[in-house]
N, C-alpha and C positions, 0 to 999 in steps of 0.2 A: 719332380717328374722322373719316373723310371723309364729308361730306354727299353723299347720293345725288342724282343728277339724273334727268331723264326725266319724262314726263307723269304726273301723279298722278291715279289713277282710284279713286273709291270705287264698289265694285261690290256691290250688294245682291242676293243670290240668294234667290229665293222658295222656298216650300214644295215646288214641283215639282222643285227642284234636289236635294231630299232624299228626297221620297216621291212616286213616280210616280202611284200610284192606290191605291184601297182594297185591291187584291189584292197590292200590293207595299209593305208598310209595316213589315216586321220590321227589326231592326237590320242583318242582312246585306243586305237590300234597300236600306237607306239607305246602307250602305257602297258598294254598286255604283253608285248614282246620284251619290254624292259624288265617287267616283273619276272618273266620266264628266264631271261639271261641272268638276272640278279640271284635267282634261285641257285643257279650253278656257281656263281661267284661266291655266294655265301658258304657253299660247301668247301671251297678252298680256304676261306677264313676259318671255318670250323675246324679244319685240319691243322691249323696253327700257322698258316702263311700270312705274311704281311702283304697286302695287295694295294697296288696303285692302278686305278682304272683310267684308261684314256678311251676316246670314242671319236667316231666320224660325225660329220654334220652336213655333208654335201646336200642331201635332199632338203633338210630343214632350212639351210641358207637359201636354197633355191625357192622355197615357199615364201620366205620373207621378202626376197627380191621381187618375186612375182606380185605379191600383195602390194608392195611399194609402187610397182609400175602401174597397177590398176587404180591406185589411189592418187596418182600424180595430179589429177584435176582438183584435188582438195588439200593434199598433204605433201610435205617435202620427201625426197627419196632417202632411203636408208643406206649409208655407205657399207661396203663389205666388212670393214673391221668391226663396225657396230653389229652387223649380222652375226659375225663370229662370236662377239661377246654375248649377244642375246641368246644364241643357241647353247653356248657353254652354260649359262645360267639355267635355261629351261631343261636341257638334258641332264645337267647335274642335279637339278631338283628331282627329276624322275628317278635317277640312280640312288640318290640319298634316301628318298622315301621307300623305294622298293627294297633296298638293302636293310634299312632300319626295320622294316616290317619282318623281313626274313630273320634278322638277328633276334628280334623279340620272340618269334615263333620257336627258334632254336635255343633260346636262353643263352645267347652269346653276348657277353658284356662288351660290345663294340658300338661305335657310331661311325657314320660316314659324313664326309664334308667335301665340298667342292671348292677348288681354288680357281677363280677366273684368271687364266694364265696368259701373260704376254710373252711372245717369242720374237727375239730380235732377228731381223733379216737385213741383207745388204741392199741399200737403196740403189746401188749400181748393178744389181744382179741382172743378167741378160734375160731372166724370166719375165721381167716387166715389158720386154720387147717381143716376147714370144709366149703368149698364154698357152698353157697346157693342162691345167687342172679342171676336170669335169665337175660341175656343180648343178644342182637342180634336177628336175625330172627328165626322164628319157622322152624323146620325141620321134615321130616318124620323119622320113626324109622331107616330105612336102611341108610339114609344119616347121621343120628346122630351117628350110630355105626362107620361108616367110619371116620367121623371127630374126634370122641373121640380117635380112635386108631392113626390116623395120626397126630393130633395136640396135643395129650395128654391133651385133655380137660376133665373136669367133666361135663357130660350132664345128664339132668333129664327130665322126662315127666312133663309138665307144665299145670296143671288144665284142662286136657282133650283137650287142644288146639294144642298139638304137643310136640316136643322135643326142648330144648334150652340149650345152654351153661350156666353154673353157675360159678360165681366167688365169692371171699370173700366179705361179706357185714357186716363190723363191725358197732357197735352202734355209732351214732353221740353223741359226748360229749360237744362240744362247737363250736360256729360259730365265726370265727376270724374277719369277717367284720361286726359284729353286730352293732357297733357304727356308721359305715358309713351308714348302712341300716336305722337305726333310724333317722339319720340326714337328709337323703333324704326324708323319709316319712314326717318328720316335715316341710320340705321345700315345700311339696306339690307334689312331684313326685310320679308317679305310678312305683313301684320298682319291677323288676324281679330279684329274688335272690335264692340262694340255688338250682340252676338248677341241675336236676339229682341227688339230694341229697347232692350236694356240692362236691368239690374236696377233697378226703380223704387225710389228712396229719397227721403225728405224730410229737410229740414234742421230740426233742433230749435232751440228758443230759445237753448240753450247752445252752438250751433254744431256739435253732433254730427249724424251722419246715421243714419237708421234705415230699413230696408226696409219696404215697404207691400204689401198684397194687391192687386196690379194687374199689368197688362202694358202695355207701350208699343208703339205701332205701329212696326214695324221700318223701314218706309219713311220715316216722319217722323223717327225717330232717325238714320237713315242720311243723310237730307237735311241735318239739323243738323250731323252730323259732316262731311259734304262741305263745307259752308259754313265751319265752324270751321277745317278744314284748308286752306281755299282750293283745293280740288281743281279740276283742269283739266276733269274730266269726271265726271259722275254717271251711273252705269249701273244700271238695274233689270232684273234677269233674271226672267222670269215664264213663264207657260205658253204664250204666243203670241209669234210672231216679230215682229208689228207691232201697234200700237194700231189698233183698228177703230171705225168708226162703224156704228151699227145692227148690233152684234155678234150673230151667229147668226140674222140675219134675211135674207130674200131680197135686201134692198138693202144688205147688208154691204159696207163699203168699207175696205180697208186703207190706212193713211196712211204715206207715206214721211217726211213732214216736218210739223211743227206749229210755229207761232209761239206765244209765251207768251200772246198775246191770244186766239188760236184755242183753246188749251188751256183757258183760263178760260171761254170761251164754251161749248164742248162740255160741260165739267163742269157748268156752270150749267143746261144743257139736260137733264141727266140721262142723257147718253149712256153713262156708265160705271157699271158695277155697284158698289154701295156696299161690298160685301165683297171685291171683286176689283180692278178697274182703277181705280176712283175714288181710293182712297188713294195709288196710285202716281202718278197724274196730279197730285193735290194736293201730293205730296212734291216732284215735279219743279217745280211752280209755286213752291213755297216756296224751293227751291234757286235758281231763276233770279231771283226777286224780291229775294233777299238777296245778289245779286252773282255768282251762278254764271253761266257762259257757255253751256254746252251739256250736254244730257242725252240719253240713249238708252234706250229701252225695247225689249227683245227677249227671245228665248228662249235657254237655255244653249247649245244646239247652233249658234246663229247669232251667238254672241259675237264670234268672230274676224271674220266677214264684216261685222258691224255696226260694230265698233270700229276694226278695222284697215283694212278695204277700203271701208266705207261703202256696201255693197251690200245690207244687210239692216237690220232694225230700224226704229224710228221715231225720228227725230232731232227734238228739241225745243229751240228757241233763242229768245232774246229778240228 
């Protein structure tokens, strides 16, 4: 086996890369947007980059949970860790097929593979006592109140976009399949890994691992993966082409570049929405603080311009 060269990029694609809006969230809709996103990812591979793709899964987990609730009169409920695993497989399948088709069209001798990834968390994390991670579909306030009372959910308002259920979101500590991911990268595969932040598992006193009812922030898990792989570049694909100050205000300002110090300052000032841009900025800060050199935040359609040409996106460096 010949070890592959080329800049190593960990690319975290957000929910907008799979579900465009409330009117386009069926499985065929998700296929359409996955193909569109993979068109841009394939261009990075074509340019000689080694790419590891991570992805969100909040809406998809929410769909599974809701189906499970509706079927309780006939079937058993589906635990959250199983939902995480299910969505890793389903979304990984879409990414593999879409990238494979792109590679064939472009005559690129590459294949894509998905690693169903377990991520260790602390069983004593305070996150289990204070749920914070939004999952599932957005609801209006009236619906949210009914669901909170009926389902015993914790529900919060999410960045001005509506109300969502929140579940525990412990910190990612270790990636169990890291060696497998490294081996596949070195063999030349485009790897999809740590989907949805990974399947949260805890280590038992006897050394065994067990899944827990939680979800892990995919940007934090992606940041950890980028550091562990010593990636040359950490890219977060989201709904906007650049990070903004005073977002959606008359004084909105798009940022071409940010230093690590500036990113910390703006985050502390509350410039970034807690359920949207804030975790992305925090994930980038973590990556840079732990030895990463450069990160980019941009939208899927601007990936090539941001990564290859440097003409779009927000670059964040130490």
